[in-house]
N, C-alpha and C positions, 0 to 999 in steps of 0.2 A: 591500422592499422597496428592490430596488436603482433607483436618482434614470440617470433619462439622459441621456448626454455631455453639456458645452457642446460646440455647432454650434462655436464661437469656438476652441473646443482643438482642433478638428481639422489634422492637414496642410496645409496649401494647397497646389496640384500645383507642381511646379519650372517658369518660367515658362523659353518655349522662345527669348526674345525676347533676339536678340545681345546684349551689352554694349554700353553706352555708351562705345563709344573712335572714335579715328577711323581707327581701319583697319577695324574691324567695321561700322563702319556708313558709310564709303564716303567719307569728309568730310577724306583727305589727296589732300596739293597735285598737280596730274597736269600731264604736256606732253604734248600733244595737236601730230604735228607740222602743218604745212598749205603743204601741195605747192603749191610756186609755178614758172616756166619758171626764177626767180631763185635757185630752190633746186637747180633738179632738173637742168639742163642745168649747169652744173658739173663736176655729178657723175656722167653720159655722158661729158662730155669727159675724166677726169682719168681714168675707168677707159679711156676707149678709146686715149688715149696712154702710158697705165703696160701695157697690156695684149700689147701691138701689138708693141716693142720686147723685150719677157719671151719672145712663142710665138718673134718672129726668133731670137732665142737658143735656145731650146730646140730650135730646128729644126735650127739649124746646130751645134750640140750632137751631134744625133741624126746628121746626115747627116758628120761626122768618123767617124762608127762604122762601120766598115771589117766586111761581111757576105755570106761565101761558105754558098750552099746548092746541092746537090747531091741531086735527086729520083732516087733511086734503086730506087723499086717497082716497076719492069716492065723496057722496053725497055735501061737501060745496064747493065742487073745479068745480064748471060751466064753460065750456070756453065760456068767453063773445066773439068771436070770429064767434059765431056758434046761430043762434038763436030756438034753437028747445033742451035749458036743459040741452045738451049731454057735460056727468061730463068730464073731462078732464081726465078720463080714462078709459072711453068709447072711447075718440076717441083716445087714445095709442093702445088701441087695435084692433079695428080696423084701426089702420092705422102705421105696426110698425115702415115703416121710413116716418114717418110727414114730408110733403117739408117746412110744418110751425110750427111752436113747438107752447107747448097751454097753455094758459094762462087763469087766474084767481084769481079771487076777492074775500077776504074774511074779514069783517069789522070785529071787537072785540069791549072791552071795559074791560080798567083797573079800577079797583075800586081804587086800593094806588097808591101811590106810590113807583115803586121801587128804592130808592135810592143806590145808593154805586155806586162798580161794578156791571154793569150788563150782561150776558151772553148771549148769543144766539145757541140752539143748533134743528139740524137736529134727529130725532129718526126712529129709524127702527125695528117691530114687523115683527118676525118669519123670521127673514133674520141671515144663518147659515152662519158667517164666518170664525167658528170655525170648520169649515167641514177641515179636514185631507188632501187632495187633494187641496184645497182651500187653504189653506195655507203654503202650500207648494207652491205655484205656482209664483214664484219671483227668480229672481236674486239680493241677494245682490250687488256681482260686477260690475253687470251693474252702482246701484243704487246709489255706491259709484263714476260714475263715470270713470271706468276702463273701457279702450278696450277689447278686446272680442268679440265672438260670445254669443250672447245670451242663457244662460240654459236652457237645457234639458228637464228641470223641469218648465219652463213654456209652455209648450202642452198643447192646440194648439195653445194659442197665445205667440209663441216664432216669427214662419217666414212669412214672409203676400208674395207669388209670389220671393220667396229665399230672402230676402231679411227682415232683424231683428226689430223687432217691441221692439218701445223704448216710458216707457214702458213697458216690458212683461211680461204676465202672466197671470192672472184671478182675482187677485185681480184688479190691475190696471185698465183691462180692465171693471171692473163693478163702477169707479169711480159716485159715487155718483154726478148729476150734475144741480139737482134741483136750479133754481135764486131766492133768498127768498130775498124780499124787502120791507120795511117797510114806511108808511107815515103818518103822527100825522099834524094834524092840516092845510094838502098841501105841506108837508114840510117832504123832503125825511130824514125819521132816520139816522145822522153820523155810520157808521157800521165801523169796521177793520179788516179786511183779514189777518193780521200776527201778529203777537206773537201770536197764535194760536196752535202752534206746538209745542211738549215738547224740552226745549233745548236739549237736550242729541241728538235726533234723528234732526232735522234740523242743528246739527253742527258735527255730528260726523255717524251717519249714510244715510245720504242722502248728495250726492256733484255733482255736476253738470258736465261734463269732460269740461277740458282746452279750448274748442274753440265749445261751446253749441249751435252755432244758426246753424253750417253747418253738426255737430253732429246728432241734430234732423230732416233738409233736409232732409242729406240722408237716415235715417233710417223709417221706417212704424212706422204710428204709431195706437192705437190700435185698431177694428175696430170696437166697441162701442164709438168713440170718434167721436168728428168732427172739431176736431181742433189738430194741434201739443202739445206734452208737453212745448214746450216752448214761447207757445199763452196763457196757461192759464192763463194767467193776463194782458194787458195788462198797468194796472198801473200802475208795479210795474215790475219795468225791472228787479230787482234783487228778485224775487216772480215768478218766473218760470221752467221750465225745474224739475227735480228731485229736486228741491228746494223751487217748489211752496209750500206752508201749507195744502192749502187746501186737496191736494194730499198725503201730512206726515198725515195729522193726518186722513186717510184713511184708508192709507196701515198698522196702527197697527190697526191690529184686535181684534174685538169682541171679548171675552170669553163665551156671550151667546148671544139668539135667538135673545132677547128684548135688546136695546142698543139705545145711543145715543151719538152723536159725536162734537165736537165743531166744527160751523160755522160763528160764528161773537162776538166783543168782542164792544160794545158801546161804540163811541169816547164822552168825555167829555171837549169838545172842544167849542160847541158853546152853545147857546140859542137855548131851552128851557133846553138841555138835560144835565147841567152842574154838577144838581148836580144827574144826577141819568134819570129814565125815569119817564115823570108822570102821572100821572093819566088821565084818555081822552078814548074817540074814535080812532080806529088805524085801517090800510088800508094797510093788507097783501097782495102784490101783487104774482102772483108765476107762473114762468115758466114751468109748468111742463113736466121733462121732462126722468123722470127717471119712469120707470114702474115695479109697484109690487104687481100687485092682479094677475098677472099668477101661483105667489105661495103661495099664501093667507096674504099676509103682506099687512101691513099699516106705515103708513105715516106720520109723526108730527113734529110742530114747537113749539120751547119751546124758552119761557121766563125766566127768572131767573135770581136771586143776588144768592148771596158765605155764608157764615158766617166763623169763626176760621178756623170749623173744615168743611166745604168745604162746596160742592151742601145742594140740599133736600133731605135727607138719612135718616131714626126715626129708622132701623134694629138696629141700632150698642146701642143706648139706649135702646130700648126697650128690645136686648138682654141683656144687662147688669142689668135691671132692674127685670128680669125673673128670671134669675141665683140668683142676692139677694134674694129675695121673695123664690124659691125653697132654698136655704143655713139657712133661720131664718126660714120656714118651720121645715125641718129637725133637728134644729138644738131645734124648740119647746117641735115635738117629741119627740126624745132622751134622752132630757134634762128629762120629761114627766118618762119619761120608767126607766130611772133609778133611779130616787128618788121612784119610786114606786116601783120599785124593792128592792133597799135599803130597805122602810118602810117593804116590804114583808119577806127579810130575816130574819132580827131582830124582825118581828115577831114571826116565827116560830122557 
């Protein structure tokens, strides 16, 4: 007969008590700041006296950035091929699929020289590139030049008659396609359409297939395009397909409904543009192809210089100034209350 096991030899349950250390038993030395008037008031004063001059510097720097913009959505853009003063916006409205593009010319004057680097943007207003379904409507594997069927996220711009679209998706299909040309004193302003996209996008996110020419010929172009991706820039062979920089700039969707995207940079290799854009009268020729009237949108052409802090944007500077002023006011109010309260207590 077997004898019962000795209960003293049984394994005891493991204790869940934390180890007896200073860290686990919360015996480490600690410091808890006690806010008093003598410690808090100098902080408000220092922040105020620091933020206000920083904000002034940022605002002054932003104001030194020269900028000129033209809204060419409707009234300023009159079809030069039509004698009845029809705007290009109305022309596109009457001819959704025009046989010939609408062209207009706008004259404007720059009252001062735009020295240094000059950038040209197109701006869109009331255009929601941040819509959830719109942002998802792309195929990143396709844009990397990988083989395979277009992603279902591209629907309804995934296939045409059973053939994959390249590039697929709503973002690519809605590519901005107005052509903007600038003339000064009878001379076309030299504009650069390369080095306008982020280097990380150009070198990492967008790559052409190993054999791009037959690839794009064997794929359908987006419905709104009048040429294939491999024909986007006939002047630069290496600026076509998924690596076309106008296309890359457009594919980086904007977070707000009012935005601008870099269109061109001034080439400073020939006179009189070696130092920038000289003052004077210019003629802007627009091949108007991008409709925005249907969704109450607006289009702009923007010329801008830059500074060490970027383009013209005074918001950050005014934010510093406002925060600094608020801190100084808080300091003054609490300092007065603190002094008068001490005098009141001592008096009574």
